[in-house]
C-alpha positions as CSV (number, residue, x, y, z in Angstrom):
1,M,-53.4,-34.2,1.8
2,D,-54.5,-36.9,-0.6
3,V,-53.0,-35.1,-3.6
4,I,-49.5,-34.4,-2.2
5,G,-48.2,-38.0,-2.2
6,S,-49.3,-39.1,1.3
7,G,-50.1,-42.6,0.0
8,P,-52.0,-44.9,2.3
9,A,-51.9,-42.6,5.3
10,V,-54.7,-40.4,3.9
11,G,-58.1,-41.3,2.5
12,D,-58.3,-40.9,-1.3
13,R,-61.3,-39.1,-2.6
14,S,-60.8,-40.4,-6.2
15,T,-62.5,-43.6,-7.3
16,I,-61.9,-46.4,-9.8
17,A,-64.9,-44.9,-11.7
18,D,-63.0,-41.6,-12.0
19,A,-60.0,-43.4,-13.4
20,R,-62.1,-45.3,-15.9
21,A,-63.8,-42.1,-17.1
22,V,-60.4,-40.6,-17.9
23,L,-59.2,-43.8,-19.6
24,T,-62.4,-44.1,-21.6
25,R,-62.1,-40.5,-22.8
26,Y,-58.7,-41.4,-24.3
27,G,-59.9,-44.8,-25.7
28,I,-57.8,-46.9,-23.2
29,E,-59.2,-50.2,-22.1
30,L,-58.9,-51.1,-18.4
31,A,-58.9,-54.7,-17.2
32,T,-61.8,-55.5,-15.0
33,G,-61.9,-57.3,-11.7
34,L,-58.3,-56.5,-10.8
35,L,-58.8,-53.3,-8.9
36,E,-59.9,-52.4,-5.4
37,E,-60.9,-49.0,-4.2
38,S,-58.3,-47.2,-2.1
39,P,-59.2,-46.3,1.5
40,K,-61.6,-43.3,1.5
41,P,-61.5,-40.3,3.9
42,D,-64.2,-41.9,6.1
43,D,-62.3,-45.2,6.4
44,P,-61.6,-46.0,10.1
45,G,-58.0,-47.0,9.3
46,V,-57.1,-43.6,8.0
47,R,-59.4,-41.5,10.3
48,R,-57.4,-42.6,13.3
49,G,-54.2,-41.1,11.9
50,S,-53.1,-37.5,11.7
51,N,-50.8,-35.8,9.2
52,V,-48.7,-32.7,9.6
53,I,-46.9,-30.9,6.7
54,V,-43.4,-30.2,8.1
55,G,-41.9,-28.5,5.1
56,S,-42.8,-26.6,2.0
57,N,-41.3,-25.7,-1.3
58,R,-40.7,-22.2,0.0
59,Q,-38.9,-23.5,3.1
60,A,-36.7,-25.9,1.0
61,I,-35.7,-23.1,-1.4
62,A,-34.9,-20.8,1.5
63,A,-32.7,-23.4,3.1
64,A,-31.0,-24.1,-0.2
65,A,-30.3,-20.4,-0.7
66,K,-28.9,-20.0,2.9
67,K,-26.6,-23.0,2.3
68,A,-25.5,-21.8,-1.1
69,R,-24.7,-18.3,0.4
70,S,-22.7,-19.9,3.2
71,L,-20.6,-21.8,0.5
72,G,-19.8,-18.5,-1.2
73,Y,-22.3,-18.6,-4.1
74,R,-24.1,-15.5,-5.3
75,T,-27.6,-16.7,-4.9
76,V,-30.8,-15.7,-6.7
77,V,-34.2,-17.2,-6.0
78,L,-36.3,-16.8,-9.2
79,S,-39.6,-18.0,-7.7
80,T,-41.1,-20.7,-5.5
81,T,-44.3,-20.7,-7.5
82,I,-43.2,-21.6,-11.0
83,Q,-45.9,-23.4,-13.0
84,G,-46.1,-24.4,-16.6
85,E,-45.0,-27.0,-19.2
86,T,-41.8,-28.7,-18.0
87,R,-40.1,-28.4,-21.4
88,E,-40.7,-24.6,-21.5
89,I,-39.6,-24.0,-17.9
90,A,-36.4,-26.1,-18.5
91,A,-35.7,-24.0,-21.6
92,M,-36.1,-20.8,-19.5
93,H,-33.7,-22.2,-16.9
94,A,-31.1,-23.1,-19.5
95,A,-31.4,-19.5,-20.9
96,I,-30.8,-18.1,-17.5
97,A,-27.7,-20.3,-17.0
98,R,-26.4,-19.2,-20.4
99,E,-27.0,-15.5,-19.4
100,V,-25.0,-16.1,-16.1
101,L,-22.1,-17.4,-18.2
102,A,-22.3,-14.7,-20.8
103,S,-23.0,-11.6,-18.8
104,G,-23.0,-12.4,-15.1
105,Q,-26.8,-11.6,-14.9
106,P,-28.8,-12.1,-12.8
107,A,-25.8,-13.1,-10.7
108,K,-22.1,-13.2,-11.3
109,R,-20.2,-16.5,-11.0
110,P,-20.1,-18.5,-8.8
111,A,-23.9,-18.4,-9.0
112,C,-26.6,-20.5,-7.6
113,I,-30.0,-19.9,-9.3
114,L,-32.9,-21.5,-7.5
115,S,-36.5,-22.0,-8.4
116,G,-39.3,-24.2,-7.3
117,G,-42.9,-24.8,-8.1
118,E,-44.8,-27.5,-9.9
119,T,-44.4,-28.1,-13.6
120,T,-46.4,-30.3,-15.9
121,V,-45.3,-32.9,-18.4
122,R,-47.9,-33.2,-21.2
123,C,-48.1,-36.4,-23.2
124,A,-49.8,-36.7,-26.6
125,A,-53.1,-38.6,-26.0
126,Q,-52.3,-41.3,-28.5
127,G,-48.7,-41.8,-27.2
128,A,-50.0,-42.0,-23.6
129,A,-52.7,-44.5,-24.6
130,D,-50.2,-46.7,-26.4
131,A,-47.8,-46.7,-23.5
132,I,-50.6,-47.6,-21.0
133,K,-52.0,-50.3,-23.3
134,S,-48.5,-51.9,-23.8
135,S,-47.9,-52.1,-20.0
136,C,-51.2,-53.8,-19.2
């Protein structure tokens, strides 16, 4: 639960030392004395709470497909588990859109092409270091 954006409602297993190790690896300086550890899983404040996942990517895509069909779109779900570099996945989605326009594949117009998953944006280490340094 601590890695899916639950914020302060869930104890965080990562530490400031973990963050410092990553920053040190990339040669980024971190100001000292300004940080406090986030609540950990054994913190009484978060142990009292409970969390329930009420939706998933697969459920969201299924609901979107159902709605698109009800609106008259020819609907194709490519995948709910797409992973990879965002730039490459975006290029693939653009190619599919061009194919729909050019040949009606994988669906004739009006088409709704859906996909979900988790893509990654990679930054060059030096660029990321400069951006972080300039914001501190």
